[in-house]
KEVO-928283 format. One record per residue: x, y, z of N, C-alpha, C, O, CB in turn; residue in one letter. Coordinates in pm, whole numbers, plus 50000, padded with zeros to 5 digits. Glycine has a CB too. Layout:
BEGIN
XYZXYZXYZXYZXYZA ...
***
This chain:
BEGIN
500814988050003499944999350005500875011550003500595020549924498974999250130M 501865012750075502725026350090503395023749957503335034249892503885028250237V 503975014849893504715013949778503835020649654504355027249565505084998449756L 502575018049662501455022249550501305036749561501155043849462499935015049573A 501345041449687501105055949720502385062949669502225072649596500845058549885T 503645058949700504705063649670504845065749499505255075949445505665054749736H 504455055149439504505054549290503585066049234503995073649145504005039849236T 502305067149290501265075049258501955090549269501855098549176499965071749361L 502555093149376502945105349410504235108649321504475120449299503155106049562N 505015099549275506135101549172505485105049046505865114848981507065088749152R 504485097249005503865100048868503455113748870503825120748776502645091048832R 502665119548973502125130548991502995143448999502645154948972501435128649093R 504165139049040505315150049054505865151248907506205162248866506625145449168L 505945140648831506315140048702505585148648614506035157448541506235127548661L 504255144748633503245152648530503415166748569503435175248480501545148348541L 503535170148688503435185648740504745191848649504675201148569503675187548942G 505965183748686506995190548616507055192348458507605201548397508085184148652L 506375181448407506205182048263505125192448220505225198548114505825168248212G 504195193948298503385205648274503855220748298503465230348232502275203648350A 504695221148398505465234148429506405237048302506415247748242506415232548574A 507195226048271507935226448155507385231748026507965239847954508335214448134T 506285226848005505555230247877505055243547888505085250947790504395220847845A 504535247648011503955260948029505065271248016504885282347967503235262148167L 506295266448068507375274248052507795279447905508005290647858508385267048110G 507815267747856508075267947702507255275847610507655282047511507965255047651A 505925274947658504985283147604505185298747620505155307147531503775279147659T 505425300547760505705316147773506825321147731506815332847693505675320847896G 507975313847729508875317347658508655321347501509115331447446509635308047676A 507935312147447507655313347296506765326847283506905334447188506805299147233G 505795329047391504995341947355505775353947388505425364547335503615342847431V 506805353847472507765365647484508575365847369508755377047320508675365347608T 509065357247318509795356447200509035363347087509645371447016510085342247169A 507775360747066506885363346960506745379346987506985386946894505425353846968Y 506415383947100506115396147121507205406247111507015418047080505545396347233R 508555400147145509725406847108509825409946964509895421146912510815399547149S 509845398546908509965399546753508995408046684509375414746588509835386146692R 507655408446727506635417646667506965432046700506745441046619505185414246718Q 507585434646843507935448246864509265453046788509465465046768508055450247012R 510195442546746511085445746670510705449846530511095460146476511865436446674E 509885440346473509045445546339508525460446339508795469046255507685436346319L 507795461646442507055475346454508085485846447508055494846364506205477046590S 508965484446534510175495446533510725496046410510905507446367511345492746628E 511055486246339511755488246194510615493946107510865502546023512395473046123V 509515489646123508505495946025508255511146070508105520245988507045487246025A 508215512546193508045528946242509105537146193508855548446151508085531346404S 510395532046195511555539046153511485541546011511865552145961512765531846186T 511005531745943510965533145791509675543045767509655548945659510785517145708A 508755545145845507735553645825508105567845870507585577645817506555548545891A 508875568645957509435580545998510255588545891510105600545866510245577546112A 511205579345826512155583145733511165588445591511445598545527513265569245706K 510125580545564509225582145444508425597545465508095604645370508055568045438E 508235600545592507465613145636508565625845606508235636645557506975611945813S 509835622445643510745633745636510955636645499511055648245458512045631445704R 511035624545412511255627245265510015632045203510255638745103511735614745189E 508835630845228507695639845197507825653145222507585662045140506595636245263H 508305654945359508485669845372509445677145307509255689245296508695672845490L 510575671345254511475676045162510935679245026511315689244966512485667045152L 510015670644975509385674744851508085683044864507385685844766509105662844773S 507815686844996506415694745018505245689444998504255695344954506285705044945G 505345675745036504105668945040503545666245174503725655545233504225656944973H 502775677245226502695676945375501485665945419501585658745518502365692945432F 500485666145340499495655045375500125641545381499835634245477498355654445272H 500895637645296501545623245286502425623245399502505612645462502385619845145A 503165633945441504155633945540503315630745676503655621545751504975648445541A 502265638445699501425636545829501085620845824501285614145926499945646545831V 500685616245733500135602145721501325593545767501155585945862499625598145563E 502405594045712503605586045730503925586645872504115576545939504785590745645S 503975599745921504485601646045503415597046155503835591846258504905616246058A 502185598746138501215592446224501195575446240500945568546339499875597246167S 501545571846109501655555046121502995552246204503055543046286501795546645953R 504085560846175505255555446260505005556346398505435547546472506555562446235A 504215568446453503805569046604502945559246643503075554146754503165581346642L 502035555746564501095542446600501805530046615501455521346695500045539146489S 502925529246530503525514846555504535517646653505015506846687504175507046422L 505035526446708506035526546812505765540546888506405550846865507585525046750A 504815539246972504405550147050505175556547156504815567347201503385547047101P 506235550347199507345555947273508705559247203509725561447269507605547147375T 508655559447075509735562347007509895576146988508965583046946509755555946895S 511115581347020511295597646997511525599446856511315610646809512595604747081M 511975589246773512355591146641510895593046581510685603046513513285578546577D 509935584446604508635586446544507855599646609507155606546536507775572746565A 508005602546741507475616046783507955626246707507155634346658507765619346918L 509425627546684510055639646625509515639446462509345649846398511865638746642S 509345629746422508825630146271507425633346266507085639646166509025616546194A 506435630246356505115633846377504885649746413504115657446357504595624746486W 505735652346520505645669346551505975677146430505255686246389506755674846671V 507205673146368507595681646254506645681946140506445692346077508865677346203H 506045670746112505115669545992503645675846029502965681745945504975653145947A 503285674146148501995681346189502345695446201501495702646148501355676146326E 503445702246259503705715146269503905722346134503465733546109504795716446352G 504625714746048504695720945899503225721745815502995730145728505755710945806L 502275711245861501235711145795500455722045854499795728445774500655698645791F 500385725745985499615738946034500345751545975499655761545955499615740246207L 501475751845950502145763445899501815765645760501445776645720503575762345914L 501945754145673501895755245526500655750645459500505754045342502975747945468E 499765743545517498695739245468497315745945522496695754145453498785725745487V 496905742145643495875748845698496155753345850496685745145925494685740245686T 495825765745896496125768146030494905767246124494575776846194496755781246041P 494215755346123492985751446193493535754346351494655751846395492465734146156D 492485760046416492845763646579492715752146632493655748346702491915774246664A 491695744246619491445733046699492405722146684492685715146781490195728346674N 492965719946561493925711946535495195715346593495905706546642494005710846411R 495555728746590496615734046638496755730446791497775726046844496565747946609A 495475733346855495525729647016495735717047033496625713747111494295732547097T 495025707546970495375693646983496735689446970497305681547046494695686746896A 497285695946859498765693746820499695697246956500565689546997499205704446682F 499395708947013500415711447126500195704547262501045702847349500455726147155I 498855700647264498595692247393499135678347374499615672447470497005691147429Y 499085672347246499465657347243501085657147245501695647847299498825649147099K 501815668847177503275669847179503915670747307505015665647326503685680747108T 503235677447403503715678447534503315664647611504125659247686503105691647602W 502045659547590501755648447675502555634847644502595625447722500275646047664K 503245635247510503945625047459505595628347482506445621247429503485623247305L 505875637847551507165638447614508165647747536509345647947571507705624247626G 507705655747424508815662547357509385674447459508735680647544508275668847208A 510625675447430511135686047495512335694047427512775688847324511505681047618R 512875704647465514025709447393513635716447252512615723247239514985697147370G 514475714347156514095719747032512715715746961512035722946887515135716646947P 512505703346998511275698146942510145705847006509315711346934511135682746964L 510065706647127508915713847186508815729347158507755735647161508945711747334L 510045734847132510255747647090509685750946957509125761746937511585750247092A 509835739946848509295741946747507865741246747507235750146690509795735046670F 507185730446812505875729246824505205741846892504165746146842505625716946895A 505715748047001504965759247048505035772146953504055779546941505475762747187T 506125774146892506165783846769505115782346658504345791046618507505782446701L 505225768646613504155765846504502815766746554501935769546472504285752046442S 502475764746687501075764746733500805782046743499685786246715500905755446895H 501685789746776501385805846801501255808446676500225814746655502495816046874A 501945805846569502015811246413500595806646359499985814646288503405803546312V 500005793546391498955788946335497885795846362497115799346273498785777546360A 497705799046497496515806546549496695821746529495855829946564496285803346701V 497785824446475497895839646469498205849846580497945861846576496765843746426G 498775843346676498885849446819500375855546823501345849246866498635837446947N 500425870646766501785874246741502435877446881503665877446884501875886646639D 501795880046992502195884047115502645871847181503695872147245501155891247188R 501965861347172502485849547214503745842247149504605835947210501485841847209Y 503655844647012505015842346934506165848946997507145842347032504955847646787A 506085864047017507055871547035507605867247193508785868347227506575886647008A 506585862347279507015859947418507775847447400508795846347468505825858647527N 507405836547308508315825247293509635828547243510605822947297507765815647207L 509825837447139511155837647073512015844147173513225842047170511195845246932L 511445852647270512075859047380512605848247473513785847547509511105868547453N 511615839447509512065827847598513035819547548514025816747615511025819347631Q 512855814747427513705805347358515205811947351516215804947356513075802047207H 515215823547340516595831047321517175830947453518395829247454516485846747265G 516535832347577517065833047703517515819247751518465818147829516085838947793K 516765807647701517045795847741518025788247645518415776747663515825789247761L 518385796947529519535793347447519075778447399519715768247425521045793947535K 518025778647334517405766647277518635760847169519215769047098515835770847195V 518975746947164519905742947077519385746346933518215745546895520185728447099E 520435750146861520085751346708519565740646630520075729446635521185754546638Q 518405743646545517875732646481517055737246367516205745846389517115724446573D 517195732646253516605736646116515055740346127514495750446084516785724246008P 514585730846187512945732046196512545743046304511605750946290512215716746245L 513345742446409512895754046498513195768146434512365777246442513665753046640H 514275769446376514705780546293513615784046192513305795946179516025777046221D 513095775746128512075775846032510805782846094510305792946045511775761245986Y 510325776046215509375781246287509485795446355508465801746385509165772246373A 510745800146379511085812546436511135821746312510815833546328512445811946520A 511525817146187511285827346096509865830346083509475841746108511835824045970G 509145822346050507615823246031507055832346161506295841646135506875806746027A 507355830146275506885838446390507605853546362506955863646388507385830946547A 508545854246324509025867446303508305873246182508065885346187510545867446286L 507945866946084507085873145984505785875546046505175884945994506935864645858D 505275870446129504175873446201504235885846268503215892446281503925863846286L 505395890046315505625901946385506205911946306506715922246351506395899946494L 506105908346169506575919646069508025923046065508355933446009505885932446101C 508895915446117510205917446163511195912046020511035901245963510445907946320S 512155921945986513055919645878514075908245923514775902145841513795933345839A 514105906046052514995894746096514695882546033515615874945999514915892446239D 513295879246009513035867445948513805860345853513965848145860512065868745902A 514255867245768515005860545652516235855745699516745847245626515265869545534E 516995859545824518145856745860517975841545922518875833445898518655867845952A 516875837645998516465828046056516135816145950516385804345973515425832746137R 515565820845834515095810545725516485806045662516635794745616513995817745602F 517535816045663518655812445591519515801945662520205793145611519425824345562Q 519325805045801520135794345880519345780045872519965769345877520315799346045R 518115780745860517525769645855517655761145722517575748945715516285772645886S 517885770445613518095762845487519485757945470519685748345396517735771245369S 520565764345539521615758145550522005745845627522965738845595522205765845576E 521215743445730521075731645797520075721245768519915711545843520925734745909A 519435723145665518305715845604518405713545465517595718145385517095722445626W 519605704845428519725703645281518785695145213518275685645273520975699045246P 518545697445112517435692745020515965699145043515035697644964517305677145037G 515925704845135514365709945140514455726745083515375734345114513655708745329C 513565729745015513485741444947512565751845024512375763344985512985738544809S 512035746345136510945755145218511585767445251511235778145202510385748345357L 512655766045344513195777845403513525787345308513095798745322514305775245479P 514385783845193514595791845094513485801345025513715812944991515105784045012S 512265794745010510955800544945510595811945060510205823245033509585787544919L 510775807045189510215816645285511195827845288510785839345299509975810545430R 512325825445280513455837045275513255846445180513195858345208514815832245250R 513145841745054512825848444936511775857744966511905869944957512445839344828A 510745851945000509315859445039509765872145153509495883945127508045846345125R 510335868845254510615878945337511495889645307511505900345368510985874245434S 512365886145195513205896345123512255905745056512285917845079514195889745016L 511385899844967510315907944894509685917844988509645929944961509165898544834L 509175912445102508525919645189509135933645239508465943845255508335911245291F 510495932345260511415944145290511905951845198512655961145224512445941045349H 511425947745049512015954944931513495952344885514105960344814511925969044958G 514015940944932515275938644881515335925644783515555913744800516215937344998R 514995934444664514505926444535515655918544468515465907444418513875936744421L 516935925244469518165918144431518545906144493518925896244430519195925944446E 518455906744621518905895544713517875885044679518275873644656518935899344877D 516595887844674515545878744637515885872644510515785860344500514215885344629C 516265879044417516595872744300517845862644289517965853344210516745882944214A 518585866144371519965858444407519495843944472519885832944434520985868044529Q 518635846444571518075836044653517305824644544517405812544562516965843544768E 516715829144457515885822144365516625815744237516175806744166514835831844320L 517685821244225518375819044104518755804844062518915802143943519505826444110A 518915795144166519455782244148518075773444164518205761344186520725778644260Q 516865778744154515725769244191514835771544075515035779743986514985772244338R 513725762744086512615763743973511355756444028511385750244134513125756443825S 510365757443956509195751544000508045761944018508415773744024509495744244127G 506795759744027505675767544040505945779944168505605791744154504395756844071P 506555774744280506635780944388507465795444365507125806644405507235771144485S 508855791244277509595800744251509095810144145509455821844142510735795644225V 508205804644052507625813043946506715822844014506575834143966506845804643837G 506075819044126505285828744185505985840944245505595852344222504545822444283V 507115837644328507935847944375508655856144273509035867444304508845842544461L 508905850744143509635859044045508645867143985508975878643955510415850943939E 507455863343962506305872743918506165881844015506045893243972504955866443894S 506145880544151505855892544235507015900444215506795912244188505585889744387A 508175896844223509395906644204509335914244076509665926044072510765898844205R 508935907843975508935916343854507835926843850507925937243786508815907743732K 506745923043927505395932443928506105945244006505795956843980503815924644025R 506905942244088507385954544167508375963744114508555974844162507935950444287L 509115958443998509865965243921509385969443791510085973943701510885959043909T 508065967543787507205970943665507605963943545507095967543439507235985443633S 508435954543545508925946943418507855937843386507995932043278510325938643437S 506895935243448505765926343409504495928043493504515924743612506205911943418S 503395933143437502255935443501501155926243476500065926843534501895947643475L 501505916743376500565906343326500055895143446500825889743525501355898443203E 498915893643440498365883843550499105870243550499405864943442496765880943528P 499415864043678499995851943669499095840743614497925839843653500485848843795L 499605832643529498825822743467499035808643539499865800443500499195822243315Q 498265806843641498295795243719496795789843738495845797443752499005798443855L 496705778143736495245771843768494965773343913495925774643990495125755643729S 493735773243959493295774744093493945760244160494375760044275491505776744102A 493945751244094494315736644142495715737544180496125732944286494125724744028D 496425743144100498175744944107498295754744227499095752544318499025753043948T 497415766344226497745775444338497555771444473498245775644565497055786544325I 496295760544489495935755144613496915744344666496875739844781494575749744601S 497855740244563498925729344619500295737844668501295732544717499375717144483D 500135749844646501475758244676501315757644852500295755444917501445777344594L 502675760244902502805762845050501925773845083501915783145002504255766345095P 501155774545190500295784345232500775800145216500125810145184500035781045371R 502095798345249503105812345242502985819945129503055832245129504645809445244A 502785811545012502795816944875501435817544813501275823244705503685808644787L 500415811844881499215811644802498515823844800497855824744696498355801944846R 498375835444887498005846944887498525854044773497815859844690498285852144999A 499955853444772500455861844677500265856344523500205864144428501915863944713I 500165842644510499805838744390498305842144350498075842944230500095825044384A 497385844044431495965848144400496125862644349495745867144241494945847144534Y 496835869444457496745883844413497505888044255497275897944186497515892544540T 498385877544229499175881044106498085875643983498075880143869500855872544106L 497315866444029496355859643917494955869943919494265869343816495915841043967S 494595877244006493415884744003493335891943884494345898643860493315893244113I 492255892943784491965899943668490645898843642489915891043704492705896143559S 490205907743535488725905643503488415893043457487315888443485488245914743404E 489345885243378489145873443320489145862143426488405852343413490125871643217Q 490035863743534490315852443630488995850943725488645839743761491715855743723S 488315861843761487195860443857487605853743990486755848044058486075852243793Q 488595854244019489175849744153488415859944276488765871744275491025851744148I 487635856444356487085863044471488255866644570489115858944613485995853744540P 488115880244596489305884144683489255878744834490205880844910489395900144687V 488125871744874488135867045003488955853044997489485848245097486635865745058D 488985847644884489875836044864491325839744881492025831944947489665830144725V 491735848344841493135853944866493305858345016494305855245080493405866644769M 492215866045071492555867945206492605857145308493235857545414491745876545249L 491795846445258491805834445343493095826645364493275818645455490875825545290G 494095830545253495295824445284496505834545324497665831345302495645816045167D 496225845145374496975855145414497425850045562496625849445655496185869045407V 498745846545572499175842345707499805852145803500115847845914500095832245692D 500025865245772500545875445850500235890745788499935892845670502075872445863C 500335899845879499965912045837500795917145716500295922345616500055920745948A 502115915045739503075921645621502715913145497502965918745390504885920445655I 502175900745490501835893745383500775901845304500815905045186501405880345423A 499675904645407498425910945340498865926145281498355930645179497105912445460A 499875933145359500445946245292500955943045156500635949345055501645952945378A 501795932745158502565929945045501325925944923501485930744811503745916745086F 500505919944941499555917044826498745930844810498125933244706498495903344860C 498775938744904498085953144865498935959344764498475963644658497945964144996G 500315959944797501395965944711501325960544578501185968144483502795963544765E 501395947044560501075940744436500015944144357500185946744238500935929044453L 498805944544415497545950444353497715962344294497485965044176496505952344443A 498205970744393498345987744353499065989844253498835998344166498975997044452A 500415978844262501235981744113500555976944007501095980443902502655975144097A 499525970043992498865966843865497585974843854496765971343768498575951643854A 497315985543934496335993943930495035990543971494015997143953496295997943823K 495185977044042493945971044097493745978044235494235972544333494065954444111D 493235986644246493175997944376492105991844460492215992644582492696015344332L 491045985744405489875979044495490625968044571490645968544694488535971944401G 491215958544507491955948244598493085953444679493255948744792492525937144515T 493855962344635494825969044704494145972044849494505966744954495285982144622A 493155981044838492615986044959492135973545050492445973945169491425996244925Q 491455963445006490955953745076491995946445152491785942745268490245945744994I 493215944045085494285935945144494985946745254495455942245358495405929945018A 495015958645231495685966445318494975969245439495515970645549496015977745259L 493475970145409492575969345542492695958045623492475958945744491165970045516E 493045946045562493305934645626494395934645704494335929845817493385925245547K 495665940645649497025941545709496765950145837497115945645947498155948345604A 496205961445825495795969945955495275963646051495755964346164494885979745936C 494145956146021493565948446122494115937646186493665933946295492605944546084S 495325930346114495845919546175497075926746263497465920046358496285907846063L 497625937446246498735944346317498735957246306499285962946212499945940546278R 498105963546405497775978546391499255987446405499355999346375496585983246523S 500275979646451501455986246448502395987946329503495993446330502075981246535E 501685981146210502445980146068502215993046008501255994045932501895968145964L 503116005246037502946016645983502906018645829502226027145772503826023446035A 503796008745767503506009545611502446005745555502216008945438504276003345541S 501695999145617500405994245568499306005845589498436007845504499995980545649A 499406012945701498806026145711499006033745614498026037645550499146032745811H 500236037545580500776046945471500136043445344499576051545270502336046045454T 500256029845322499636025545171498386025945170497816029145066499926011845118Q 497636022845286496156022845269495666038145244494846040345154495426016145405L 496116047445316495686062545309496076065145149495196070545082496636073945432I 497026062545097497556066744961496566060044863496036066444772499166061944934R 496326045244887495356040444793493976046444803493316047544699495246026544807V 493506050344914492196058044937492196069544836491346071344750492046063945091R 493276077044859493476089044789493516087144650493066096244580494616095544830L 494056075244589494136073744444492726068344401492496068644280495356063744400L 491916064144470490646060444455489696073544460488506072744430490336050044562R 490226083944495489386095844521488646098644661487976108544693488386095444423G 488906088344728488286088444875488886096244963489686090345036488266076044939D 488716109344983489326119645055488866116145191489676114545282488956134145007L 487486114645209487026112945353487566099045429487926098945547485396112945351E 487546088045347488236077145377489696078745433490056075045544488206069745265G 490476084545339491906087845392491936098245490492986099645552492846092145283A 491026105445513491106115745641490846104545772491546104145873489686130145632R 489766096545745489436088045880490596078045904490866073646016487956078945866V 491216074945798492556065845837493536074645881494146070945981493226057145716A 493846085245833494996093945894494946096446024495946095546096495116106545838A 493686100146072493266102046208493236092146287493406094046407492166106846219N 493016080146240492936065846305494386063346344494616059246458492346053346198Q 495326065446264496576060946280497536071446330498636068646377497016055446161F 497096082846319497756094146355499146094546301500126096046373497746095346495Q 499196093146164500496093846085500646107746042499856113145964500536084245959D 501866114846104501956128646087502006133545931501296142345884503196133146163R 502826127245874502936130145728501646131645645501316141345577503716119445666E 500846117645667499706115345598498756124445639498016128045547499256102545609E 498506129745751497676138445806497746152545730496756159245698498016139345951L 499186156045705499706168645641499216167045499498606176145443501366170645652Q 499496155545440499006154245305497406155445270496936159945165499466141145264R 496676150545382495406149445370494976161945398494096166645325494856139545444V 495436169145497494916183345515495236193245404494436202445386495476189045640A 496276192245330496586200245201495506196745096494886205845041498096196645140A 495266182845066494316179544960492936185045003492176189544917494256163844933I 492586184745133491296189645173491176203545159490096208145124490986186245306S 492246211745184492306226145166492226230345030491746241245001493466231545221A 492696222044942492636225644797490956221844763490256229844701493906215544696Y 490496210644805489016207644784488136217744813487156220044742488566196944858E 488426224444915487576234644998487816248044920487016257244940488076235845168S 488946249844824489426260444797490066269744887490176281644860488646265044746A 490496264444996491066273345098492586277745050493616271745082491076265445247D 492516288944970494066292544925494836297245048496016293645060494136305244806L 494326304245132494836308945265495606297245327496806298845349493636313945363A 495016285645358495386273545424496526268145350497506263145406494246263645434A 496386269245215497566262445135498826272145144499946267445168497126259744969L 498626285945123499736292245140500356293045275501536296245282499536303645093K 499696290545380500236291545510501006276745517502016276045587498996294645631K 500616266745458501336254045467502806257245391503906253345430500396241145390M 502546264845281503846265745181504766272545260505956269445261503646273845035Q 504206283745341505276294945392505866286045526507076285845546504426312845442E 505056279745605505636272745719506676261645674507536258345756504476266345802E 506646256145556507496245645514508756251745440509806245545422506706235845423H 508516264845398509466270045316510896270445361511796270845276509086282145287G 511146270345486512616270345562513066255845562514256253045577512556276145729A 512056246045543512696232345535513366226145414512806227845305511756223745564D 514316220345417515096216545308514486203945219514766201445102516466213245364S 513716197545294512986184445253511536188745166510766197245211512596174945406T 511306182245049510046185844979508726183745082508786175845177509916175944840P 507626191045053506526189345123505936174745092506206169044986505586200745091F 505106168945193504576156845179503756155445054503786145044988503856153945292V 503116164445026502186165844899503026174544771502936186744760500666174944949W 503766166944687504436174244587503656183744495504286192144430505056165044509P 502366182944488501646192744412501076204044478500156210044423500656186944347L 501546208144602501096218844662501166231644572500146238044547501806220044783L 502206234744533502506246844447501546249344327501046260144296503916245444392S 501356235944259500446234844162498946237144203498176243544131500646222344106M 498636232444304497246234244372496996250644422495866255444426497196223244512A 497956256444452497876271344467497906278944333497266289344314499046276244554I 498506274344263498536281044112497156279444049496646288343981499686273544007A 496536267144075495166265843995494236273444065493326278844001494586251043980L 494326274944195493326284144282493406297544249492406304644239493586283644432L 494706302244228494996316944191494666320644059494226331844031496386320244206E 494876311043971494496314543824495486324643775495146331543678492976320843810R 496686326443828497266338343785498106333943665498406342243579498086345543900T 498536320243655499466315143570498876302243503498266295243585500746312643645K 498896297743389498686284743360499496271143419500726271143432498796285443233P 498846262343445499586249043486500056240943389499216236943309498816240543560V 501166237543375501566227543268500926213243272501186205043360503046225843274Q 500146211343177499366195943176500476186643190500426178343281498446191643025L 501516187243108502546175643102503216173743241503516162043269503706178742989A 503476182643325503976181643452502926172143536503336162543600504176196543512D 501536175743528500676168043608500676152943554500746143043626499236174443606L 500606153043411500616139243356501636130843419501396119343457500836139243209E 502926137043432504076127943495503686127043630504046116443681505626133543484Q 503126134143699502876130543847501696120843855501616115043963502546143843937S 500846118043770499766109643762500426096543730500066086543791498686114343659L 501466095743630502236082743613502926079043736503046066843754503266083643502K 503396087043824504216084043933503206079844047503656074644149505166096543971A 502086081544034501176077744141501056088744247500866084144360501646064644205G 501116100444242501076110844330499616112244352498786111644262501776123444279V 499356114344486497816113744528497276127044473497926137444485497546112444702S 496176126444418495286136444377495786143244252495406154644224495076146044487W 496526137444185497196142844071496186140843946496206149043854498656135344051A 495406131243945494256128843844493256141043857492726146443760493446113943875D 493106144243975492106154544016492406170643969491576178843931492036153544175I 493836172343986494346183843963494676182843804494556193943751495526186544062L 494976174943735494976173043597493666177243540493596186243456495276159143563L 492646170943584491306173243532490916188543555490326194843467490256163243605V 491236193543662491046208843688491766215943599491246225443541491446213443822D 493156212043576493796222243495493326219643327493536228943249495516220943521A 492796208843286492436206543162491016213143157490636217643048492516191443128A 490326213943250488946222543239489146235743230488406242643159488016221043352L 490266241343309490756256043296491296257543150491156268143089491986259943409A 491786249043107492316251442951491466246842847491866247642731493636244442921A 490286241742875489266236542790489896226442700489676226542579488576247542711R 490696217742758491286207142690490576194542715490896186042799492666205942725D 489416193942622488496183342671489036168742621488526158642671486946186442614L 489946167642535490456154542516491336150542624491336138542651491126153442392A 492046157942689492806153942797491876150642924492106141443002493836164942827Q 490756159542933489926157243044489236142643030489036135843130488866169043053L 488916138742908488146126142901489126115942896488716104542919487176125142784D 490306117542870491366105942897491356101943032491126090243063492826109842864R 491616111743123491706109543255490216102243325490136092643401492086123943316V 489276109543276487996105443335487566091243306486856085043385486946114543289M 488006086043192487626073443125488286062643230487846051143232488236072242959R 489266066343311490036055743409489186057743539489446050443634491856059243437N 488316065943550487576066943686486486056543687485356059643651486926081643711W 486756044643727485836034543728485036033143868484196024343884486576022143693T 485356042843969484576044144087484216056444117484956065444077485136039344192E 483186059144182482686071544193483336078144350483746071044442480966070244180S 483296091244349483536099944474482996112044485482466115644380484786102544496S 482936119944577482426132044561483146141744475482566149144396482266136844679P 484426141544493485406149444419485396145644269485706154644191486816147244479A 485126135344226484976129844087483626133644038483526138743926485146114044082R 482726131844102481256134844066481136151544041480486156743951480166129444200V 481806157644126481886173644096482556178543973482096187843908482626180744206K 483736171743937484196173043798483306167243665483156173543561485506166143799R 482846156043689482166149243593480866158643564480446159643449481836134143644Q 480336164543654479196174043654479606186343571478826191043487478796178243802T 480636190743590481316203543519481366197643376480786203843287482986208543582L 481986186743349482156182143206480916181943138480756186443025482776168643194R 479906175843218478496175543140477906188743113477126190743020477406167943221K 478306197943198477766212843193478516218343034477906224142944478436223643358N 479886214643033480226221042912479826213242796479956219242689481626223642907I 479346200742790478736194442673477536200542666477246202942549478586179442675S 476666204342748475376209342739475356222142660474526224842574474816211342872N 476476230542703476626245242656476656243342513475946249742436477966253442711V 477546233742475477966231242332476936226742252476976229142132479016221642320K 475846219442311474816213042240473776223742184473396233242251474146202542332S 473346221042052472496231242008471086231042053470306239842016472506231241873P 
***
């Protein structure tokens, strides 16, 4: 009996050991399988992250985000995957669509997943620019400078975009540094060329674009040529091609394409304006092509985005004057308290009200100053009101071609005084918009025709 019990226990022990060995082997197999799957996921994640970066180099932002998202889902704890995703998503916000909700979700996820250093600095700047918060962007730039954030081409790129948001001429230097450290990517170079155009550095822009080609380069070159008056023809790009451009260039492309034939709504252009200085630049491009309606809308947008942008104020006042809108110019000059523009508007207002004494007082007060008066036509305005000597129409024609404020009105007045109806009609044919000053002259022109009629 004892022997039988001992044999049974031994058999049970052997069975238990066999089961344990089998379970151990199974557990080891599962561990090995999981380890192998993790290795495969990490390899696939690394490949997807690399693919995302290649898409960014070629400007394919949607594809870059898709690849980076796949990389992060395959390896949620991989810093390589996180870096690829942050860069792809940040550039998507900067160059495709600045959706505020997406930008907020982006910065929250970036922080939650553990991004730090230059990666987090890039993300915060991209978020600030995407939502158009210039003061937040300025604070971040100051903070990153104090912390001496490690130099990184993507952080430099976002910093350049933030400086554009602040209308700073320093933006181009950050884009240049980004371009030098990010070989193979054209984005920083294109952004630098745009910033150079914003600040009137046309030759530097031409040099930056000299070795590049493609639709984006074509847009910037067309803008540069328009400013030099070497080409005022509308840009011939399809709406689909423009929509595929980086956002930084789309508003410029739309502005260059606007014509009577294109029928591109101005609000489409405004929807892609990413900063105040870009809106002001679009206004400048439109004004160069004599599209004063589009110019005024773009400049009003610029002033609303950043009230500190003095150049936009000046351009807006001058465009309103070129459209014959003296009251609108007066309102803008008072709003922005621009001393020179207030003087210009005051002089033109005095002329319109035939206040010869006020004009002569301005001339006397400015007489001792070596610089020209802000309104170059002051002397001609006085001569027209005094009617003591004829005003040379040719001089006023040159002023009109040069875009001097109120030159068209003075030329019409001089032509009326000289009864030069041909000249009178040539100027009035270009008045596509009505204003009190223009209606007043058009009425005088009609009266001349009525007197001549039998």
